[in-house]
Every structure is written in C-alpha cells, then in structure tokens.
NULUM-846327 format. One record per residue (C-alpha): residue in three letters; x, y, z. Coordinates in steps of 0.2 Angstrom, whole numbers, always signed. Example, Ala and Ser with C-alpha at 12.3 -4.5 7.8 and 13.67 -1.06 7.14 Angstrom:
% residues 2
{res ALA east +62 north -22 up +39}
{res SER east +68 north -5 up +36}
***
This chain:
% residues 192
{res MET east +0 north +0 up +0}
{res SER east +7 north +17 up -5}
{res VAL east +7 north +31 up +7}
{res HIS east +2 north +48 up +0}
{res PRO east +12 north +61 up +8}
{res ILE east +3 north +76 up +14}
{res ARG east +11 north +92 up +8}
{res GLU east +15 north +106 up +20}
{res SER east +4 north +121 up +18}
{res ILE east +12 north +137 up +13}
{res VAL east +7 north +150 up +25}
{res GLN east +12 north +167 up +20}
{res PRO east +16 north +180 up +34}
{res MET east +6 north +196 up +33}
{res PRO east +16 north +210 up +25}
{res THR east +16 north +226 up +35}
{res ASN east +14 north +242 up +25}
{res ASP east +16 north +253 up +41}
{res THR east +29 north +266 up +38}
{res GLY east +23 north +276 up +53}
{res PRO east +26 north +275 up +71}
{res SER east +25 north +257 up +79}
{res ASN east +8 north +252 up +85}
{res ASP east +16 north +240 up +98}
{res THR east +3 north +232 up +108}
{res GLY east +15 north +226 up +121}
{res GLY east +17 north +208 up +113}
{res ALA east -2 north +205 up +112}
{res SER east -8 north +198 up +96}
{res ASP east -19 north +209 up +86}
{res HIS east -32 north +198 up +78}
{res SER east -41 north +213 up +72}
{res LYS east -30 north +216 up +57}
{res LYS east -38 north +213 up +41}
{res PRO east -32 north +199 up +31}
{res GLU east -25 north +201 up +13}
{res PRO east -37 north +196 up -1}
{res GLY east -38 north +177 up -2}
{res LEU east -34 north +175 up +16}
{res ILE east -48 north +171 up +28}
{res ALA east -40 north +176 up +44}
{res THR east -24 north +180 up +53}
{res VAL east -18 north +170 up +68}
{res SER east -3 north +171 up +79}
{res VAL east +13 north +161 up +74}
{res GLU east +12 north +152 up +91}
{res LEU east -6 north +146 up +87}
{res LEU east -1 north +140 up +70}
{res GLN east +14 north +131 up +78}
{res ARG east +3 north +122 up +90}
{res LEU east -8 north +116 up +76}
{res HIS east +7 north +110 up +66}
{res ALA east +12 north +100 up +82}
{res HIS east -5 north +92 up +84}
{res HIS east -5 north +87 up +65}
{res SER east +13 north +80 up +67}
{res SER east +8 north +69 up +82}
{res GLN east -7 north +63 up +73}
{res LEU east +3 north +59 up +58}
{res THR east +16 north +50 up +68}
{res LEU east +1 north +40 up +76}
{res CYS east -5 north +36 up +58}
{res ASP east +12 north +29 up +54}
{res GLU east +12 north +18 up +69}
{res LEU east -5 north +11 up +65}
{res GLU east +0 north +8 up +47}
{res GLU east +15 north -2 up +53}
{res ILE east +4 north -12 up +65}
{res ALA east -8 north -15 up +50}
{res ASP east +7 north -21 up +39}
{res SER east +13 north -33 up +52}
{res LEU east -4 north -42 up +53}
{res PRO east -7 north -57 up +55}
{res ASP east +10 north -65 up +60}
{res GLN east +22 north -52 up +65}
{res ILE east +12 north -41 up +77}
{res ASP east +22 north -31 up +90}
{res TYR east +11 north -32 up +106}
{res ILE east +21 north -17 up +114}
{res ARG east +18 north -7 up +98}
{res CYS east -1 north -11 up +100}
{res MET east -1 north -6 up +118}
{res ARG east +8 north +11 up +114}
{res ALA east -3 north +15 up +100}
{res ALA east -19 north +11 up +110}
{res LYS east -13 north +23 up +124}
{res MET east -8 north +37 up +111}
{res LEU east -24 north +36 up +101}
{res ASP east -37 north +44 up +111}
{res PRO east -27 north +58 up +119}
{res ALA east -18 north +63 up +102}
{res VAL east -35 north +64 up +93}
{res ARG east -45 north +72 up +107}
{res TYR east -32 north +85 up +112}
{res ALA east -30 north +90 up +93}
{res HIS east -48 north +92 up +91}
{res ARG east -51 north +102 up +107}
{res PHE east -38 north +114 up +102}
{res GLU east -45 north +116 up +85}
{res GLU east -63 north +118 up +91}
{res LEU east -60 north +129 up +106}
{res GLU east -46 north +140 up +99}
{res LEU east -43 north +139 up +80}
{res PHE east -61 north +137 up +73}
{res PRO east -69 north +152 up +84}
{res LEU east -55 north +163 up +77}
{res LEU east -60 north +158 up +59}
{res ALA east -78 north +158 up +62}
{res ASN east -78 north +176 up +69}
{res SER east -67 north +183 up +55}
{res GLU east -74 north +196 up +45}
{res ARG east -70 north +186 up +29}
{res THR east -79 north +171 up +35}
{res SER east -89 north +164 up +21}
{res VAL east -103 north +151 up +19}
{res GLU east -90 north +139 up +12}
{res LEU east -79 north +141 up +27}
{res GLN east -93 north +139 up +39}
{res ARG east -98 north +123 up +30}
{res SER east -79 north +117 up +30}
{res LEU east -78 north +120 up +49}
{res GLN east -95 north +111 up +52}
{res ARG east -88 north +96 up +41}
{res LEU east -72 north +96 up +52}
{res ARG east -82 north +96 up +68}
{res PHE east -92 north +81 up +62}
{res GLU east -77 north +72 up +57}
{res HIS east -70 north +75 up +74}
{res LEU east -84 north +66 up +82}
{res GLU east -82 north +52 up +70}
{res ASP east -64 north +51 up +72}
{res GLU east -65 north +51 up +91}
{res SER east -78 north +37 up +91}
{res PHE east -68 north +27 up +79}
{res ALA east -52 north +30 up +89}
{res GLU east -60 north +24 up +105}
{res GLU east -66 north +8 up +97}
{res LEU east -49 north +5 up +89}
{res ALA east -40 north +8 up +105}
{res ASP east -50 north -5 up +113}
{res LYS east -46 north -18 up +100}
{res LEU east -27 north -14 up +101}
{res LEU east -28 north -16 up +120}
{res ASP east -37 north -33 up +117}
{res ILE east -22 north -38 up +106}
{res ALA east -9 north -31 up +118}
{res GLU east -16 north -40 up +132}
{res GLY east -19 north -57 up +123}
{res ARG east -38 north -57 up +122}
{res ILE east -37 north -57 up +103}
{res VAL east -24 north -66 up +94}
{res PRO east -24 north -60 up +76}
{res SER east -12 north -74 up +70}
{res GLY east -24 north -87 up +76}
{res SER east -39 north -80 up +65}
{res THR east -38 north -74 up +48}
{res GLU east -55 north -66 up +50}
{res GLN east -49 north -56 up +66}
{res ALA east -33 north -50 up +57}
{res GLU east -43 north -44 up +42}
{res LEU east -55 north -35 up +53}
{res LEU east -41 north -26 up +63}
{res GLY east -32 north -22 up +47}
{res TYR east -48 north -15 up +40}
{res MET east -51 north -4 up +55}
{res LEU east -33 north +2 up +56}
{res ARG east -32 north +7 up +38}
{res GLY east -49 north +15 up +39}
{res PHE east -44 north +25 up +54}
{res PHE east -27 north +31 up +48}
{res GLU east -32 north +34 up +30}
{res GLY east -47 north +45 up +36}
{res LEU east -36 north +55 up +48}
{res ARG east -23 north +58 up +35}
{res ARG east -37 north +64 up +23}
{res HIS east -44 north +75 up +37}
{res ILE east -27 north +83 up +40}
{res ALA east -25 north +86 up +22}
{res PHE east -42 north +94 up +20}
{res GLU east -37 north +106 up +35}
{res ARG east -21 north +110 up +27}
{res ASP east -28 north +113 up +9}
{res HIS east -44 north +122 up +13}
{res ILE east -40 north +131 up +30}
{res LEU east -21 north +133 up +33}
{res SER east -17 north +138 up +16}
{res ARG east -29 north +153 up +18}
{res ILE east -23 north +159 up +35}
{res GLY east -10 north +173 up +37}
{res THR east +1 north +175 up +52}
{res ILE east +4 north +189 up +64}
{res ASN east +18 north +190 up +77}
***
C-alpha cells in the first residue's frame, strides 16, 4: 500500500505596510488586522505552531498504526499495539479540542468568514466526532491484542477485521489533516 504524503501548507506572513510609528501592543496579538485578499484570517505564529504540532503527532500515530496493519497477522508487535492504544485517544481528542476551542472560533468570527468556510468548519467538527468514536473503538481492539484477548495470527478473520479498522482510521485521519491544510491553513495569514 502506498502512502500519499501530505504536503506542507504554505502560510504566508502578513506583510506590513506601516511606515509610521510602531503600534506595539505590548506583545499582544492583534487579531483585528484585516487579512489580505484570499486569506480568511490571521492567527498568531504560536497558534499555527501548536496546530502543526498536533498534526505532526497525529501523523506519527497514523504511521504507527500503518506499521501495525502491515505486520498483521503473523508479525504483530504487542508493545507497539499497547503504545498505539494509549496514544490514540489523547492525540486525537487534544488536537480536536484545540481546533474547536481555539482555532475554529477565530476563523468563524473573522470578517472574511464565508458560507463555504462555515460549511468546512462544520464538516471538520463532524469528522472530529467520527474520528473520536472510531479512535476509542480501535484503542479497545489494540488493547485486546496487547493483552492477549485477541490473537490475530490465530484467526484470519480477526486479522482482516483489525487491518480494515486500522487502515480506515489512519487513512481517514490523513485525509482530514490534508483537508485542513488545503482548505483552511493555506488561507490563513500569520501575525507576530
């Protein structure tokens, strides 16, 4: 199975045309600056870095899950299953809470918010619910394997089911992140 790399979004810093005195706000972010044409909002560099860190941890998790799927049914690493099971729920939930409580409100309240953006944010929120439910179910299966309650090498059916679940989850999460990068991040400017 080939892995489709997700391209890094190019986020352009907002140019400043200020030739007058500094409007220093004492280090506070100024989210009221108007974004350039084509950009939907401006966010702090720190917020964007946090989002990229969440994406990175989720993509690392996807790689881990793909390695588990590729090892089925006979070369399963039980420690890897335990580690992935313990990472799954927190990695997904923390990223989603960050997006829903910090990033999405900034975007939704931007003066450039469009109906299309509102639909995209709603779609992402719905996918978050699905991903969290799927992550919980998958974590339970991985724990069952790690603790010996399910032995994939003993059952082709069990191995196929787990492989299907793993691939469904990590492919869906990769698509979700790609959508965010292509439709949201590529249209956000940054401010210091």
